[in-house]
LUMNU-8784 format. One record per residue: x, y, z of N, C-alpha, C in turn. Coordinates in steps of 0.2 Angstrom, whole numbers, plus 5000, padded with zeros to 4 digits. Last residue first. Layout:
XYZXYZXYZ;...
This chain:
504149814953504249744952504849724957;503049944950503549924955503549844954;502450074940502550004940503149984945;501250194938501850174941501950104941;500550304925500650234928501250224931;499550454923500150414923500050344926;499050614919498850544920499550504919;498750784923499250734922498950664923;498150944919497950874920498650834919;497951104926498451054922498250984924;497351264925497251194927497651154923;498651384924497951364925497951294926;499951434922499751384917498951384917;500551504932500451544925500051494920;500451534949500351484943500151514937;501751634957501051614955501051564949;503151644959502651644965502051604962;503851664948504151624954503651614959;503151744940503151674938503451634944;502251874943502851844945502851774945;501551944927501451914934502151894936;501551964913501252014918501151984925;503051924905502351904907502151944913;504151994901503851944896503151924899;504752154899504452104904504052054900;505452254893505552184891505252134895;505152374899504852364892505052294890;504652364916505152354911504852344904;503652364926503852424923504452424918;503152244930503752264933503952334930;501452204934501952224930502552244933;500452084938501052114942501552144937;498952014940499352054935499852094939;498851854949498751924949499151954943;498351704940498751744944498551814944;496751614941497251654937497751694942;496351444944496451514947496951554943;495751314942495951364937496051434939;495551234953494951284951495151334946;496751154953496051124952495551174950;498151164951497751214950497051194949;498350994944498651054948498251114946;497850834946497650904944497950954948;498250674942498450724946498150794942;497950504943497750564940497850624944;498650334941498550404945498350454940;498850164944498650214940498550284944;500050034947499650094950499550144945;500549874948500349924943499949974947;500849754954501349804954501149864950;499249724963499749704957500249764958;498149734971498749714974499349694969;497149784961497149714964497849694966;498049924956497549874954497649804957;498050064966498450004964497949944962;497650224961497350164963497850104961;497550394966497850344963497550274965;497250574964496950504966497350454962;497650734969497850674965497450614968;497650914967497350854969497650794965;497651084973497951034969497650964971;497251254973497051184976497351134970;497751414979497651364974497551294977;497451584982497351514985497251464980;498251734984497951684979497951614983;497951904989498251844990497951794985;497952064980497652014985498051954984;499052204981498852144977498552094982;499152384981499052324984498852264980;500252504978499752464974499652394978;500752664982500752594984500152564981;501352764968500952754973500852684975;502952794963502352754962501952754968;504052874967503852874960503252834958;504552854980503952904979503752914972;505452754983505652814980505152874979;504552654988505052694993505252754990;503952624975503552654981503952684986;505052574969504752634966504352664972;505352464977505852514976505552574973;504252384977504352414983504952474982;503152334967503752374966503952414972;501652304974501952304968502552354968;501252204989501252274985501652264979;500152074994500752114995500652174991;499451915000499451974996500152014998;500151745001499851805003499851864999;499651604994500151654994499851714996;499351434998499151504999499751554999;498751284992499351334992499151404993;498151124997498051194996498751234996;497850964991498351014993498051084992;497450794993497150864991497650914995;497350624988497750684990497450754988;497050454990496750524988497150574992;497250294986497550354989497250414986;496850114986496650184984497050234989;497049994991497450014985497350084983;496650025007496849975002497249994997;496750195008496350135010496450085005;497250355013497450295010497050235013;497350535011496950475014497150415010;498050685015498150625011497750565015;498250855013497750805016497850745012;499150995016499050935012498650885016;499551165014499251115018499051055014;500651295014500451245010500151185015;500751475014500551415018500451355013;501351635018501351575014501151515017;501451805020501151745022501151695017;502151915014502251905021501951835024;503051874998502351885002502551875009;504151894989504151894996503551914999;504951894977504451844978504451834986;505052054969505352004973504751954974;504352144961505052134960505352074963;503052084967503152104960503952094958;502852074980502652014976502752024969;503352124995503452144988503352074984;503452085008502752105006502852124998;505052145011504552095014503852125011;505952235008505752195003505152155005;506452395012506052335015505752305009;507952475012507452445008507152385011;508552605022508452535021507852515017;509252745013508752725017508652645016;511052765011510352765009509852735014;512352755016512052825014511352825011;512552585012512852645015512552715012;511052485012511652515009511852575012;510152355017510352415019511052435016;508652265014509352275011509552345013;507652145023507952215022508552215019;506252085027506752065022507052135020;505252025041505652075037506152045032;504351925042504251985046504652045043;503451805035504051845034503951905037;502851655040502751725040503351765040;502351495033502951545034502651615034;501751335037501651405036502251445037;501151185033501751215033501651295032;500251035037500151115036500851145037;499550885034500150925035500050995033;498650745039498650815038499350845039;498150585034498750625037498550695035;497450425037497250495036497850545039;497150265033497550315036497350385033;496050115036496450165032496850215036;494450095044495150075042495450125038;493550165058493650155050494350135049;493050225069493050155068493150125061;493250355070492750335066492650255065;494250365080493750415079493150395076;495150255079494850275085494150325085;495450265066495250195069494850205075;495950385064495250375061495050305064;496950485070496850415072496050395070;497950565058497350565062497150495064;499450635060499150575058498550555062;499850795057499450755061499250695058;500950925058500850855055500450815060;501451085056500951045059500850985055;502451225058502351155055501951115059;502951385054502551345058502351275054;504251505055503951445052503551405057;504451675054504251625058504051565054;505851795051505251765050505051705055;506951905043506751875049506051845048;508451945034507751915034507651885041;509552065028509252035034508652005032;511052125023510452105021510152055026;512252265022511952215026511252195022;513252335013513252335020512952275023;513952244999513552295002513552285009;515252214989515052194995514652244999;514652204972515052234977514852204984;514652174954514452154961514952184966;514252294942514752244944514552234952;513852394928513652354934514152304936;513552544920514052494922513952464928;512652614907512652584914513152534915;512552754896512852684898512752674906;511852864894512052834889512252764890;510752994899511052924901511252884895;511053164897510653104895511053044897;511853274898511653244904511153184903;512353324887511653354889511453324895;513453254885513553324886512953354889;512953094892513253134887513253204889;513552984906513053024902513353074897;513652834914513952874909513452914906;513652764931513252794925513752834921;514152734943513952674939513652704932;514352834951514952814947514752764943;513252844959513252884953513852864949;513452774970513052744966513052784959;514352854978514652794975514152764969;513452954982513852964977514152904974;511852954986512352914987512852914981;510653034984511253064986511853024988;509552994977509453004984510153024988;510052964965509653024966509553044973;510752844967511152904965510652974966;509652764970510152784976510552844974;509052764958508652794963509152804969;510052704951509852764949509452804955;510052574957510652614957510452694956;508852524953508952534960509552584961;508952524939508452564942508652584949;509952424938510152494936509652544939;510052324953509852334946509952404944;511652264961510952304961510752314954;512352124964512352174959511652204959;513152074980512552084976512652134970;513552004995513752014988513152024983;513552085010513152045006513452054998;514152125022514552125016514252085011;513152015032513652075032514052065026;511551955035512151955031512552015031;510651875047510951945045511551935041;509151795050509851785046510051855044;508151715061508451785060509151775056;506651625065507351635062507551705060;505751525075505851595073506551595070;504651395074505351415074505351485071;503551275080503651345078504351365079;502751115077503351155078503251225076;501850965081501851035079502451075081;501150815079501750845080501650915077;500050685083500150755082500850775083;499850555087499950565080500050635078;498750575100499150535097499250545089;498650675112498450685105498850635101;499350655124498650655124498250665117;500650685121500450615122499750605122;501050805109500750785115500550715115;502350875104502150805103501750785108;503051015099502550995103502350925100;504551115099504151065096503751025101;505151275096504851235100504451175097;506651385093506051345091505751305097;507651495085507351475091506651445090;509051535076508451505076508251485083;510151645068509951625074509251595073;511651685059510951655059510751635066;512651795051512451765057511751745058;513651785037513051785039512951755047;514751865026514651835032513951845035;515551855010515051885014514951835020;517251865005516651825007516151865011;517552004994517651964999517051925001;518052064978517552044982517852004988;518952114968519152134975518552104980;518552074956519052034959519252054966;517052074949517452124953517952084957;516452074932516552044938516952094943;515152164923515752134924515852114931;513952224911514052194918514752154918;513252364904513752324904513852294911;511952424894512052404901512652354901;511352564885511852514885511952494893;509652584885510252614887510752554888;508352574880508852544876509552574878;507552714886507452654883508152634880;506752804900507352794895507352724893;505652934905505752864903506352854898;506153044917505953034910506052964909;506253094930505953034929505753014922;507053214929506353214930505953154929;508353154928508053194923507353204923;508553084939508953144939508753184933;507752974937507553024942507953084942;507352894923507952924926507752984931;506652724921506552794922507252824925;506952604909506752624915506652694915;507952484902507352524901507052534908;509552434896509152454902508552494900;510252284888510052354888509552364894;511852204889511152204889510952274888;513352114889513052174887512252164887;514652054900514052044896513752104895;516352024905515852064903515252034899;517151934912517451994908516952044906;517151884928516751884922517051944918;517751864941518151874935517751884928;516851864952517551894953517851914946;515751804948515651874952516351904952;516251684943515951734938515851804942;516651624954517151644949516851694945;515751684969515851644963516451664959;516351734985516051754979516251694973;515751624999516251654995516051674988;514751645012514651635005515251665002;514551575029514851625024514651595017;513951585046513951555039514351605034;513751545062514151595058514251565051;512351515072512851495068513151555064;511351445084511651505083512251485078;509851375089510451365085510651435084;508751285100509051345098509651335094;507251205106507851205102508051275100;506251115116506451175114507151165111;504850995117505551005116505751075113;503650905125503850965122504650965122;503250785131502750815126503050875122;504050735141504050705135503650735129;504950885147504450835148504450795141;506050955142505850955150505450905151;507250945132506550915132506450915140;508251045122508051035129507351005129;509651075113509051045113508851025120;510751195104510551155110509751135109;512151235094511451225095511351185101;513351325085513151295092512451295092;514451335072513751325074513751295081;515551425061515451385067514651385068;516951465051516251465052516151415058;518251575045518051525050517251525050;519251595030518751615034518551555039;520551655019520351605024519751635028;520451715002520751705008520451655013;520051714989519751764994520051755001;520651624981520451684978520251734983;520851504988521451534984521251604981;520151495003520051504996520651534993;519951385017520451435014520251435006;519151365032519151355025519551415022;518651275046519151325043519151315036;517251255057517551235050518051295049;516351175070516751225068517151205061;514951145081515351125075515751185073;513951065093514451115091514851095085;512551035103512951015097513351075095;511950975118512151025114512550995108;510450925127511050915124511250975120;509350845138509650905137510350895133;507850765142508450765138508750835138;507050775153507050715150507650705145;507150875164507550865159507550795157;506350885175506350945171506850935165;507250765183506750815184506850875179;508050655171508050695177507450745178;508350595158507950565163508050595170;509950675156509450625153509050595159;511050805150510650775155510150725152;511950815139512150845146511650815151;512650745125512050745129512250765137;513450825112513550805119512950805123;514350815098513650805100513750785107;515350905087515250865092514550865095;516450925072515750935075515750885081;517551005062517450955068516750975070;518451025046517951035051517950985057;519351105033519351055038518751075043;519751135016519351155022519351085027;520251225002520451175007520051185013;520051254985519851264992520051204996;520551354971520551294975520451304982;519951414955520151424962520151354965;520051504939520051444943520151464951;519451564923519651574930519651504934;519151664909519351604912519651614919;518151734896518551744902518651674905;517551834882517851774885518151784892;515951914884516651924882516951854885;514351924876514751894881515551894879;513251984869513952004868514351984874;511752034872512151974875512951994874;511052124859511152104866511652044866;511552164846511152214850511152194857;513352144843512652124843512252174847;514652174845514352194838513652184839;515752164853515152194856514752224850;516752084849516852154847516252194849;516351964854516951994857517052064855;515351944845515151954852515751994855;516051904834515651964834515451984841;516651784837517051844836516651904836;515851704851515951714844516351774843;516651644867516051674863516251684856;516851554882517051584876516451604872;517351534899516851554894517151584888;517751424912517951454905517351474901;518151374928517651404923517951444918;518551264940518751304935518151324931;518951214957518451234952518751274946;519351084968519651134962519151144957;519451044985519151044978519451104974;519550944999519850994995519550994988;519150915016518950915009519350965006;519050815031519450865027519150865020;518250795047518350785040518750835037;517250725061517850765058517950745051;516150715074516250705067516850745065;515650625089515950675085516050665078;514750605105514950585098515250645094;514450525119514750585116515050575110;513050435125513650435121513850505118;512350495141512350455134513050465130;512650555152511950555150511850525143;514050535154513550535160512850525158;514650455139514550505144514050495150;515750355131515150355134515150405140;516650435118516650395124515950395127;516550455104517150465107517150425114;515750375090515750385098516450395100;515850455074515750395079515750425086;516350485057515950505063515850445068;517250565044517250505049516750535055;517750595028517350605033517250545038;518750665015518750605020518250635026;518750714998518750725005518650655009;518750804983518950744987518950764994;518350864967518150864974518350794978;518350964954518650904957518550914964;517351024941517351024949517750954950;517251144928517451074930517451084938;516351214914516451214921516751144923;516151314901516451244903516651254910;515051394890515351394897515551324898;514851504876514851434879515251434885;513751594866514251594872514251524875;513451684851513551614855513951624860;512251764841512751774847512851704851;511951764825511851724831512451734836;511251904816511651844816511551804823;510752024804510651984810511151924810;510952084792510952134798510852094804;510851994782511452024782511552064789;509551944783510051894784510751934785;508852054779508752034786509351984788;509252064766509452124771509352094778;508651954761509451964761509652014765;507351974762507651924766508351924766;507052154763507152094759507452044764;505852254772506552234771506552164767;504452254774504752284769505452264767;503752204786503852164780504252194774;503152364790503252294792503252244786;503852514784503352464784503552394786;505352554781504752584780504152534779;506652504780506352504787505652524786;507652414770507052454770506652454776;509352394768508752374773508252434772;510552344757510152394760509552364763;511952254762511352244758510852294761;513752254759513152284763512552274758;514952214754514452164755513752184758;516052294751515852284758515352234759;516452324738516552254740516352244747;516452464736515952424733515952354735;516552594746516852524746516352474743;515852704742516552714743516952644744;514552644741514852694736515552704736;514352574752514552534746514852584741;513852654761514552634762514752604756;512552674757512952724756513652704757;511952524749512052554755512552614754;510852554735511352524738511452554745;509852534721509852554728510352514731;510352604705510252544710510252574717;510652704696509952694698509852634703;511952714694511552674689510852664691;512452794704512352824698512052784693;511352734718511952754715511852774708;510352784731510352764724511052784721;510452724748510452774743510452744736;510252684765510152664759510152724754;510552654780510752714776510752694769;510252524784509752574784509852634780;511552474783511052444779510452494778;512352534794512552544787511952524782;511652484805511752554804511852574796;511852344803511152374803511152454801;513152334805512952314799512252354798;513252374819513652414814513352394807;512352274825512252354825512652384820;511552144821512252164821512252244820;510252074830510452134826511152144827;509851904830510151964834510452014830;509451784826509051844825509251904828;509851684841509851704834509351764832;510951654853510351694852510351714845;511451514862511451544856510851584855;512351444875511751484874511851524867;512851294882512951334876512251374876;513851224895513251254893513351294887;514451084903514551124897513851154896;515351014917514751044914514851084908;515950884925516150924919515450944917;516650824941516150844937516350884931;517250694951517450744945516850754941;517750644967517250654962517550704957;518250534979518450584975517950584969;518150494997517950494990518350544986;517850395012518350435008518150435001;517050375027516950385020517450425017;516750285042517250325038517050325030;516150275058516050265051516450315047;516750195073516750255068516650235061;516850095081516250125081516150175076;518050015071517750015078517050045077;517850085057518450075061518250075068;516950045043516950055050517650045053;516750125027516750065031516750095038;517050165009516750175016516750115020;517750234995517750185000517450205006;517450294978517650304985517650234989;517050404965517350334967517550344974;515950474953516250474960516550404961;515650594939515850524942516150524949;514650674928514850674935515050604936;514150794916514450724917514750724924;512950894909513350884915513550804915;512451014898512650944898513150934904;511251124890511651104896511851034896;510751244879510951174880511451174886;509651354872510051344877510151264878;509251474860509351404861509851384866;508151604857508651574861508651504861;507851734846507651664848508251634851;507051884842507651854845507451784847;505651854831506051894836506651854838;505451854813505351834819505651874824;505951934803506251864803506051834810;505352054805505352024799505551944799;505252144815504852074816504852034810;505852274825506052224819505652164820;505252424828505252354831505352304825;505852584829505652534825505652464829;505952764827505952704831505652644827;506952894819506352844818506552784823;507253054814507353004819506752954820;507753114798507153094803507453044808;508553254791508453184793507953174797;508353394787508853344783508853274785;507253514783507353454787507853404784;506753614775507453614777507653564782;505553614769505553644776506253644778;505653544757505353614757505453644764;506253424760506653474756506353544757;505253364767505853384771506253434767;504253354757504153394763504753414767;504953264749504753324746504653374752;505053154757505653184755505453254752;503653124759504053144765504753174762;503353084746502953134749503353164755;504152964744504253024740503953084743;504752874757504252894753504352964750;506452804756505952854760505452874755;507352724751506652694752506152744755;508452804749508152774743507452744745;508752954758508652884758508252854753;509053084758509153054752509052974752;508853124772508353144767508453114760;509252984783509353044779508853054774;508752924798508552914791508752984787;509252844812509352914809509252904801;508452764825508752764819508752834816;508852734843508352754837508752764831;509552694854509652654848509152674842;509052764864509752774862509952744856;507452744859507852784863508552794861;507552594848507152644852507652684857;507352464841507752524839507352584842;507352294847507052364847507552414845;506952134842507452184842507152254842;505952054854506052084848506752124848;506151884862505951954862506151994855;506351754863506651794868506451864868;505651594860505651664858505951704864;506651444864506051494865506251564862;507251294869507151334863506551384864;508251194879507651244879507751294873;508851044887508751094881508151134881;509950954897509351004896509351044890;510650814903510550854897509950894898;511750714913511150754912511150804906;512450574920512450614914511750654914;513450484932512850514930512950564924;514150354942514150404936513450424934;515050284955514450304952514550354946;515650154966515750204961515150224958;516450094981515850114977516050154971;516849964993517050014988516450034984;516649935010516449925003516749984999;516549845025516949895021516749875014;515949755034515849825035516349875031;517049635028516549645033516549725035;517649685012517749655019517149665023;517149725001517849695000518049665007;515649744993515949734999516549694999;515349864981515649794982515949794989;514249954971514649954977514749874978;513750064958513950004960514350004966;512550164949512950154955513150084956;512050274936512250214938512650214944;510950374926511350364932511450294934;510350504916510550434916511050434923;509150614909509650604914509750524914;508550744899508750674900509250664905;507250864895507850844899507950774899;506651014887506650944888507350924892;505451154885506151124887506051044887;504651304882504751234880505451214882;504151414895504751404890504751324888;502751494896503051444899503551424893;502451614889502251614896502651554900;503651684878503151624880503051634887;503651854873503951794876503451744878;502751954869503251924864503551864867;501952044876501551984873502051954868;502352154881502252104886501952044883;502552264873503152214874502952154878;501552334861501552304868502052244868;501852484853501952414853501952384860;500552604848501252584851501252514851;499352664844499752624839500352594842;498152654858498452684852498852634848;498552624875498152614869498552644863;499552734884499052684885498552684879;501252764883500552784882500152724884;502952824882502452774884501752804883;503852934880504052864878503552814879;503353054883503853054878503952984876;501653014886502253044888502753034882;499852994887500453004883500953044886;498652944891499152954896499852954892;498052874876497952914881498552904886;498552874858498152844864498052894869;499152914847499552924853499152894859;499252844832498752854837499152854844;500052924817500152874823499552894828;499552914801499552954807499552904813;500652854788499952854792500052894798;501252804772501252854778500652864781;501752644767501152694767501252744773;502552544766502852604768502352664767;501952414765502252444759502452514760;500952454779501152404774501352444768;501452614787501052554786501352504781;502352714798502352684791501952614791;501952874805502152804805502052774798;502153024813501952994807502252914808;502453094825501853064824501653034818;503353234818503253184824502553164824;503453324808503553254807503353204812;503453444814502953424810502953354808;504553464821504053434825503453414820;505453534812505553464814504953434818;504753654810504753604805504953534807;504853704823504153694820504253644815;506253714824505853674829505153654826;506953704807506753744813506353694818;508053564803507553624802507453664808;508753454809509053504804508653564802;507553324810508253354812508453404807;505953264817506453284811507053314814;505453124826505453194824505953204819;504952994827505053034833505053104832;504052894817504452954817504452994823;504052724817503752784820504252834820;503852564809504252624810503852684812;503252444809503352474803503752534803;503052414822503452364818503552394811;503352554833502952514829503352464825;503452644848503752614842503252574839;503252684863503252724857503652704851;502452554871503052594870502952634864;500952534881501352524875501952574875;499652464891500252504891500652484885;498352414894498552424887499152474886;498252514909498052454905498252474898;499452574921498952584916498852524912;500052644936499852584932499352604927;501252784935500552754937500552684933;502452894941502252844937501552814940;502653004949502953014942502652954938;501053054957501753024957501953024950;501153224951501453164954500853114956;500753184934501053174941501053234945;500153174922499753224926500053214933;500753074915500853144912500553194917;501752954922501152984923501153064920;502452814913502552884916501852914917;501952654918502152704914502152764917;501852484921501952544925502252594919;500452394914501152404915501252474919;499352284906499452324912500252334913;498952204896499352254894499452304900;498052094896497852154898498252214897;498451964892498352014887498052074889;498551884903499251904900499151954894;497351844906497651894911498251924907;497051754896496651814896497051864900;498451674888497951684894497651754894;499451684879498951634878498451634884;500551774878499851804878499351744877;501651654870501551714873500751734872;501351474873501551534869501351594873;502051354884501451394882501651464879;502751194882502751264884502051294882;503051064880503051104874502951174876;504250964889503651004889503651054884;504850804893504850854888504150894889;506050694900505550734901505450784895;506750534905506650584899505950624901;507950444915507350494915507350534908;508550304923508550354918507950394918;509750204933509150234932509150284926;510350064943510350104937509750144936;511449974954510850014953510850064947;512149834961512049874955511449914955;513149754973512549784971512549834966;513949624980513949664974513249694973;513649534990514249574991514249634986;512549454989512449514991513049564993;513049344983512849334990512849404993;513249404970513749374973513649374981;512149544969512449484966512949464971;510649644969511249624973511449554970;509949774960509949704962510649694965;508749894952509349874956509349804959;508150024942508249954943508849944948;507050134934507550124939507550054941;506450264923506550194924507150184929;505150374917505750364921505850284922;504550494907504650424907505250414912;503350614902503850594907503950524907;502750754893502850684893503450674898;501550884890502150864893502150784893;500851044884500850964884501550944886;500451174885500851144890500951074890;498651174880499351184878499751154884;497351164882497551124877498351134875;496851224893496851264887497151224881;497051134903496351134901496351184895;498651054899498251104902497551104900;499250884900499050944896498650994900;500350744901499950794904499750844899;500850574905500750624900500250684903;502050454911501550504912501450554906;502750314918502550344912501950394913;503950224927503450274927503350304920;504650094937504550124930503950174931;505749994945505250044946505250084939;506249834951506249884946505649934947;507449784964506849774960506849824954;508149874977508049804974507349804970;509250004979508649984977508649904975;510250074985510250004987509549974985;510350204983510850164979510750094981;509250324981509250254984509750214980;509850484985509750434980509750364984;509450644991509650574993509450524988;509850804990509550754986509850684988;509750945000510150884999509650824996;509951105003509451055000509850994997;510251215016510451165012509851125009;510251395019510151325020510451285015;510751525017510051515018509851445020;512151485017511851545021511151535022;512951395011512451375015512151425019;514151435004513551445001512851425005;515451325011515151395008514551385005;515051185022515451235019515051295016;514351095030514451085023514851135019;514451135044514351065042514551055035;514551275043514951235048514951165046;513451305035514151315032514651275037;512151315036512451255037513151255035;510751405043511451405041511751335041;509151335038509551375042510251375040;508251225034508151305033508451345038;508651095024508851125030508751205030;507850965017507951035017508051065024;508150815008508150845015508250925014;507150704999507550774999507550805006;507350534994507050584998507450654996;507650454983507350424989506950474993;507850444965507750484971507350454977;508050384954508250344960508150384966;507750474945507450414944507550374950;508450594945507850584950507550524949;510050674944509650614942509050594947;510050844941510150794946509750734944;509650934932510150894930510350834935;508851024939508550974934509050924931;509551104947509251044950508951004945;511051174943510451164940510151094943;511951274954511851204952511151204949;512951414949512351384952512251314949;513951494943514151444948513551414952;513751564932513651594938513751554944;513951484921514551524923514451564929;513151324925513251384922513851424924;513151214933513051204926513151264922;514251144946513751194943513751194935;514250984952514551034948514051084945;513850954969513750944962513950994958;514450894984514350944980514250924973;513550774995514150794991513950854986;512450715000512950755005513550785001;511750674989512050624994512550654998;512050824982511850754980512150704985;511550994986512050934987511650874984;511651164986511251104983511751044983;511451304996511851244994511551184992;510951464993510651394994511151344992;511451574988511451564995511151504998;511151584975511851574976511951564984;509751614974509951544973510751534975;509151724986509551714980509751644980;508251724997508951764998509351754992;507051664998507151714994507751754994;507251545006507051615010507051675005;508151464994507851465000507751535003;508051414978508151474982507751474988;508751324965508451324971508551384975;508551344948509051354954508651364960;508351264933508051274939508551284945;508351294915508651284922508251294928;507751334904507751264905508051244912;508851474901508151444899508251364901;509951544903509751504908509051474907;509651694893510051644896509651604901;508951804890509051754885509451694887;507451884898508251864897508351804893;506351924910506451894904507151874904;506051954923506452004919506551984912;505451844929505051914928505351964924;505751694919505851744925505551814923;504651574915504951634913505151674918;504751404919504451464921504951524918;505351284916504951314910504651384912;506051264928506451264921506051294916;505551374941505651314938505951314931;506251474954505951474947506051404944;505851494971506251454966505851454959;505151544981505451594977505851554971;504751434989504251464984504551514979;505451374999505751374993505251404987;504651395011505351415011505651415004;503451335008503451405008504151435008;503451204995503651225002503751305002;503251204982502651204986502851224993;504451184976504251254976503651264980;504551044976504951084981504651154982;503851024964503551004970503851034976;504751064954504151094955503751084961;505850974957505951044958505251084959;505350854953505450864960505450934961;504050854940504750864942504850874949;502750804939503250804933503950814935;501950794950502150734947502750744941;501850874964501950894957502250834953;501350804975501250874975501350894967;501650664972500950684973500850764973;503050674972502650654966501950674966;503350704985503550744979503150734973;502950584991502650644993502750704987;503850494986503150484985502750544986;505150544990504950544983504250534982;504850645005504950575002504850584994;505650765013505150755008505350685005;506050835029506150785024505550775020;506750975036506150945033506350895028;507551035051507551005044506950975042;508151145062507551125059507751095052;509451095073509351135067508651105063;509751015083509251065084509051105078;509950855075510250915079509650955080;509350685080509450745075509750805079;509950525085509650595086509850645081;510650415081509950405082509650475084;511950465069511650455076510950445076;513250535063512850485062512550465069;513550705060513550655065513050595063;513350815052513750765049513850705054;511650875051512250865055512650815051;510550895043510750955047511350945051;510350785035510750835032510950895037;510550635045510050685041510550745040;510850465046511150535045510650575041;510550345059510350385053510750445052;510550185067510750255067510650285060;510350055069509750095070509950175070;511349975066511349995073510750045074;511249955053511049905057511049925064;510450115048510950065047510750005052;508950175041509350165046509850115045;508350295029508550225031509050225036;507150425034507850405032507950335034;505450365032505950405036506650385033;504150355021504750325023505250375026;502650445027503150425022503750395025;501550375039502050425037502450395031;500650295045500350335040500850385038;501350225053500950185048500650225043;501850305062502250295056501950255051;500950315073501050365068501350345062;501250195080500650205077500650255071;503050145078502450185081501850185077;504050095071503550045075502950085078;504750185065504650125061504150085064;504950295074504450295069504250235066;506050285082505450245084504950245079;506950375077507150305078506550265079;506250495078506450475072506550395072;506150505092505550515088505750485081;507450505097507050445098506450445093;507950635093508250575090507750515091;506750755089507150725093507350655090;506650855077506250855083506750825089;507250855065507450915069507050915076;505950825053506550805057506750865061;504350785047504750835050505350805054;503950725031504150705038504550755041;502550745020503250755022503350735029;501350675018501750715013502450735014;500950505021501150575024501550615019;500750385015500250435013500550505016;501250245005501250285011500950345009;500250114996500650174996500650215003;500449945000500050005000500450065000;
């Protein structure tokens, strides 16, 4: 019969875990971590192998529980945890759009950023798939997944750098016996987002159980959801300038930018002010027909509501199509009693192909069309000649060969070899791993700016042929004239000449070796005093290459510059677990756990991390726990050494009266002077397991994480607002022309003053004794997890502290989140119902704090998911039907104010698909 509890809380007490296998509650609980012959287990919160857990809160999710929540991918199910709800899935489009990282999923605990969540596989590091140093959870083999441990607190003392927000550890079943297979297909109620999933796993012991072999594989494909495929995505709500301000900006429906696919005349040049202005408001229809532009309402210099402008929110897909493949194999052999050697290998591949957006010629990239342009309509040329206007400034959205199109590929190969066994009561594990990750990002249809500038400057030569002006002096330059007047007017040859494919490739390697040992030092007065020690060394390399045109910054976007860097890390740790009191008045149990780690980075020096935690159980029904830790995150190689990437910035310039700015060159580079950021984490909790309510476990934990010298790259808009507020160092990130107009933004990561998050986690797990209450058979389990975010603050020198808690637009920080799950099992039937609540909040806390946007409140969302499954006549075959977003609830419309915003909601928080059906079959032999 299928197990039914959705998750099992750890971090309570050691006996509670050890006794689960026989307690009445455990009959309705998902499998707890596997115990060895001594009844000892390892949970991710500690390196010590013990029948007791540490005081650090840990949540364990079984593979069965993850499948019920979201059957397509474990990462999607992990997002249902309030602590991980800021995680973007592989198909989910990030709120800011972007050409890279399509198909990837980076786990993000507490909304502190994926770089502050350490992702492990069987307690060991996994090679990062991208140049940013982040682990793509989609590439972790899931066919043999047994459970996922989530530590929602600092874990650097136990596991090293990056565990500032916590640790997510994927635990694989390397001792599988038998065969497991799964086939699933799904589709949304709108007939899109079609997906297929196949998994296979097998394991068996040979040679009198001395040799064990496990293998697994997975294939997944999702066809995505096209742009503007939902009613809410076609509303066109966005933040635009307010012509009747203050405030300087407002929310408007049907928001558009001042550009068209056929070309819009911003104004004339060279004549009198009146003569130049006479051309403003003309646009070009099919075949170059001159038409009047409709300015709509709420019209300012760059934006409007309605009219003839271009809606940028309907270009990128709501869900990016992607596919993935993973293969995994593990073999271990017992060479002597209690000693075995092991080896494993895995391969993962992710592909994602999707529309990225249009080539915009707007603002700083407006086009200049001379009066003698060969394609210029004759009526306009005559008017320009008569009034002394020598050229026109034109904005345009190129759509002739489709929009910019991204093709992302990731491939990860990983191998591990090691030996583990026992020396007396001590367990020892020595290993070496090698990981190789390669990523390729190709953006086609990308305008080659120099060629485009030449091609649009078309003239007639002495033979009456239309050529590029540059060809008159250089006949062999190969330039093909580009007709900008009217959508579809340029020739295919002109489009081919002016566009190309920007390619960036990243190659990461990770060599990791270590020795870990844990066991009993001696028998203490209140129980065994245990310890764990270990040493680890790793070598990271990252190399990025790009095509020749990108290296010349020739393209409209991307233009990744080549760079290469490496670092080596050595670290040693020690941890001890000391029971102080047992079975005395007011202290059924009292223990402390302490850990320390010394780490040396070749790139940023040496750091110390530590953790001290305590657990006090005054009576059987209640336990108090507290943890204090010092954690660190060292800068990634890309944060230190990336040579540069190019993008464009669209926003408002508060130093120029909040004028809307478009297509401002934005250059991002690394900062080799970065230092590790330091976090001080405190958690205080209580766990209640009343003996008078059989099957109930409840916990409440308060957490406070303060990061000093936080490494961050602030957005261009944030830096502009800080500059306007008087922070001189922020102003150094901008380049302006002689008139004070913004021309370039220079971004790089720095160690900011502080970043703090505070909140409360509430966890309720109740195995309902229906046999007592209703005299019924079967099992019923209720699980409810709640997070209340009190503060999420970013403090920078010289500026007011930014409060991000409650911002559900720029950030994924609702103040309240809850997931409640109800699971009932009877015979071969299992029914599952889940509710997901995302609290309300505000739109764009940065603009609200700056006073440029009035506070806009967003109501909360409540989603329901369900699954029913049936095991056919006690056979190995189980059929299931899963429905996500059962009531087809639409997300709130949450504009970001960016002209490149791909979807009008926060895809990291809200369901963008609607009702999703999945049917499948599980086979266990």
